[in-house]
C-alpha positions in Angstrom: 29.8 52.1 186.8 32.0 51.8 183.6 35.2 49.8 183.0 37.3 49.2 180.0 37.1 45.5 178.9 40.0 43.6 177.8 40.2 44.5 174.1 42.6 45.2 171.4 43.0 48.3 169.0 41.0 48.0 165.9 43.1 48.1 162.8 42.6 50.4 159.8 44.0 50.3 156.3 47.7 50.8 156.1 48.3 50.0 159.7 51.7 48.4 160.3 51.9 44.8 161.5 55.0 43.7 163.2 56.3 40.2 162.2 58.3 38.3 164.6 59.9 35.1 164.9 60.2 33.9 168.4 60.1 30.3 167.7 61.2 28.1 164.6 62.1 29.4 161.2 60.0 29.2 158.0 60.6 29.0 154.4 61.0 31.9 152.1 58.0 30.8 150.1 55.6 30.6 153.1 57.1 34.1 154.4 56.3 35.6 150.9 52.9 34.2 150.9 52.0 35.5 154.3 53.3 38.9 153.7 51.3 38.9 150.5 48.2 38.0 152.2 48.6 40.8 154.7 49.2 43.4 151.9 46.3 42.1 150.1 43.8 42.9 153.1 45.3 46.3 153.3 48.1 46.1 156.0 51.6 46.8 156.0 54.1 44.1 157.2 57.2 45.3 159.0 60.0 42.8 160.0 63.9 43.0 160.4 66.0 41.8 157.5 67.8 39.4 159.8 64.7 37.7 161.2 65.8 34.3 159.9 69.3 33.3 161.0 68.6 29.8 161.9 70.1 28.6 165.0 69.6 24.9 165.8 65.8 24.7 166.4 65.2 28.5 166.2 64.6 31.1 163.7 67.5 33.0 165.0 69.9 33.3 168.1 68.1 34.2 171.3 69.8 37.7 171.4 68.2 38.6 167.9 65.0 37.1 168.7 64.8 39.2 171.7 66.0 42.2 170.0 63.3 41.9 167.3 60.6 41.2 169.9 61.3 43.9 172.3 61.4 46.5 169.4 57.9 45.2 168.3 56.4 45.6 171.7 57.5 49.4 171.9 56.7 50.2 168.3 53.6 52.0 167.2 52.0 48.9 165.6 48.8 47.5 167.1 49.6 43.9 166.2 52.6 41.6 166.6 52.0 38.5 164.4 54.2 35.5 164.9 55.9 34.0 161.9 55.6 30.4 163.0 55.3 28.0 166.0 57.7 25.1 166.4 59.8 25.7 169.4 61.6 28.5 171.2 58.8 31.1 172.4 59.4 30.2 176.1 63.0 31.3 176.1 61.7 34.9 175.7 59.7 34.7 178.9 62.5 35.3 181.4 63.5 38.5 179.4 59.8 39.6 179.2 59.5 39.4 183.0 62.0 42.2 183.2 60.1 44.7 181.1 57.6 47.3 182.1 54.6 46.6 179.8 53.8 49.2 177.2 50.9 51.5 178.1 48.9 50.4 175.1 48.4 46.5 174.7 49.5 45.0 171.6 47.4 42.1 169.9 49.6 39.0 169.8 48.6 36.5 167.1 49.8 32.9 166.8 49.3 29.4 168.0 51.0 26.1 168.9 54.5 27.1 170.4 53.3 30.7 170.7 51.0 29.3 173.6 53.9 30.2 175.9 53.4 33.9 175.2 49.7 33.9 175.1 49.9 32.5 178.7 52.3 35.2 179.8 50.5 38.0 178.1 47.1 36.8 179.4 48.3 36.3 182.9 51.2 38.6 183.5 50.0 41.7 181.6 46.3 40.9 181.3 46.3 41.5 177.6 43.9 39.8 175.2 45.6 37.9 172.6 44.3 35.8 169.5 44.9 32.1 169.1 44.9 32.0 165.1 47.1 31.2 162.1 50.7 32.2 162.1 52.2 34.1 159.1 53.5 31.0 157.7 49.9 29.5 157.4 48.5 32.5 155.3 48.2 32.4 151.8 47.0 35.0 149.1 45.1 32.3 147.3 43.2 31.4 150.6 39.5 31.0 149.8 37.2 33.4 151.4 35.9 31.0 154.0 34.1 31.9 157.1 37.3 31.3 159.0 39.1 33.8 156.6 36.4 36.5 156.8 36.0 36.2 160.6 39.6 36.8 161.0 39.8 39.9 158.9 36.4 41.1 160.4 38.0 40.8 163.8 40.9 42.7 163.1 39.1 45.5 161.4 36.6 45.7 163.9 33.7 44.9 161.6 32.5 42.3 164.2 32.8 42.3 167.9 32.2 38.7 168.5 32.8 35.2 167.1 30.4 32.2 167.5 31.2 28.5 167.4 28.1 26.4 167.0 27.1 22.6 167.2 29.9 21.8 169.5 29.9 18.5 171.1 29.4 17.7 174.9 31.9 15.0 176.0 30.5 14.3 179.5 27.3 14.6 181.6 28.4 18.0 183.0 28.3 19.4 179.5 25.0 18.1 178.6 23.1 19.9 181.5 21.4 22.9 179.9 23.1 26.1 181.6 25.3 29.0 180.4 28.8 29.7 181.8 30.5 33.1 181.4 34.4 33.8 181.8 37.5 34.2 179.9 39.5 31.6 177.8 43.0 30.7 178.6 45.2 27.8 177.1 46.4 26.7 173.7 48.8 23.9 172.9 48.6 21.0 175.4 52.2 20.3 175.2 53.2 23.9 176.0 50.5 24.0 178.8 52.5 21.0 180.2 55.7 22.7 179.7 54.4 25.7 182.0 54.5 23.6 185.0 56.9 24.6 187.6 57.9 27.8 185.7 57.3 31.5 186.6 54.8 31.5 183.9 52.9 28.3 185.0 49.3 28.3 183.6 46.8 29.3 186.4 43.2 28.5 185.0 41.3 28.8 188.3 38.0 30.1 187.3 38.8 30.1 183.6 37.4 28.4 180.6 40.5 26.3 179.3 41.2 25.5 175.7 43.5 22.7 174.5 44.7 21.5 171.1 47.7 19.5 169.9 49.5 17.9 167.0 51.5 14.7 166.6 50.7 13.3 169.9 49.4 9.8 170.0 46.6 8.7 172.4 48.8 7.7 175.3 50.8 10.9 175.3 47.5 13.1 175.3 46.2 10.7 178.3 49.5 11.2 180.0 49.7 15.0 179.8 46.1 15.2 180.9 46.7 13.1 183.8 49.8 15.1 185.0 47.8 18.5 184.6 45.1 16.8 186.7 47.5 15.5 189.5 49.1 19.0 189.5 45.7 20.5 190.2 45.8 22.4 186.8 42.8 20.6 185.2 40.7 20.1 188.3 37.7 21.2 190.0 38.6 24.8 190.0 38.1 25.4 186.2 34.8 26.4 184.6 35.1 24.3 181.6 37.5 22.6 179.2 37.2 23.2 175.4 38.9 20.8 173.0 40.0 21.9 169.6 41.8 19.8 166.8 44.1 17.0 167.8 45.7 15.8 164.4 48.4 13.6 163.2 48.4 11.3 166.2 47.6 7.9 164.6 49.0 4.6 166.4 51.6 2.5 164.5 48.8 0.3 163.4 46.7 3.1 162.1 44.4 3.5 165.0 43.4 6.9 166.3 42.9 6.6 170.1 43.1 10.4 171.0 39.3 10.7 171.0 39.2 7.8 173.5 41.7 9.3 175.8 39.7 12.7 175.6 36.5 10.9 176.4 37.9 9.0 179.2 39.4 12.1 180.8 36.1 13.9 180.3 34.1 11.1 182.0 36.2 11.3 185.3 35.9 15.2 185.8 33.0 17.1 187.3 33.2 20.2 185.0 31.9 20.3 181.5 34.2 19.1 178.6 33.3 20.3 175.1 34.8 19.3 171.8 34.5 20.4 168.2 36.3 23.9 168.0 37.9 24.2 164.6 41.0 25.6 166.0 44.6 24.2 166.0 46.7 22.2 163.6 44.1 20.9 161.1 45.2 21.5 157.5 42.0 23.1 156.4 40.9 25.1 159.4 42.3 27.2 162.3 39.6 29.6 163.4 40.5 32.6 165.3 39.9 32.3 169.0 40.2 35.2 171.4 41.8 34.6 174.8 41.3 36.7 177.9 38.3 38.4 176.6 34.5 37.8 177.6 33.3 34.4 176.6 29.9 32.6 177.1 29.6 28.8 176.8 26.1 27.6 176.3 25.8 23.9 177.4 23.4 21.2 176.2 23.0 18.4 173.7 24.6 20.8 171.3 26.8 23.5 172.9 27.6 26.9 171.6 30.5 29.3 172.4 30.7 33.2 171.9 33.6 35.1 172.3 33.2 38.9 172.5 35.8 41.6 171.6 35.7 45.3 171.6 37.4 48.4 172.6 34.4 50.5 174.1 33.6 51.4 177.6 30.8 49.2 178.7 28.4 49.3 181.7 29.5 46.4 183.9 25.8 45.7 184.4 24.9 45.4 180.7 23.9 42.0 179.2 26.4 39.8 177.3 
């Protein structure tokens, strides 16, 4: 028996990429650098002239942001790439809920505040998405690192999986040698917390959950994890918790208590907690992490994560 797996359409040279700004604005310099990077890898960025009309915390008033986003959804482009995180993406969700999904899924790319849109597309429309750099983080002088190459290769279909090796088990459940398979859901911890009580509340039962954050001190991380645990979001029904980068969260005395908060949480839960994914707000790395695609997590003294993406018909009984 065959089925179509969660997948995005492979890009080819001269494909159009829709640029949207559903959250905060960015500087002209960063926009220019990001667009130049896209052109350098052979893609054609498309965006409205009035994409940036700063409105309080946002890149533009909501009606303009919505007009741009809806047009991008129903365009012929295969990819919708977000300009920046910051704040504002969740305002689009009540409007998205009124739409009929396009017949062909678009690949949404972004992270941080874009987590709200990841959760919506993963849960409501069952689309795969890519947790990766926003346009404002791209630069034409970006060195040809493994992260850079893997992002380009994923988009153009030169590879159909990405691997994360030498991950660290944070609790006993993660040190037990075994393999878990499933799909990844999540993103920014603060935005995951913000989903509680909404129509797009994260529902990670049976999923591998990923978290990262920036500018949150140890007590704040501890409080968010505690709330999500009491709300039965991060409880026994998830398969595992993956921890990405937690940056810029030093205490006033210079201490970093985030690792201690994460370890304390890991020790109180029965499911595996694994850290070390180079994904999030770190200055020098933000590796692409596919959501809502087939993932395999190998546990033990050193853990490994493999995320598979493709757009072929597969046999359901075929090995990973």
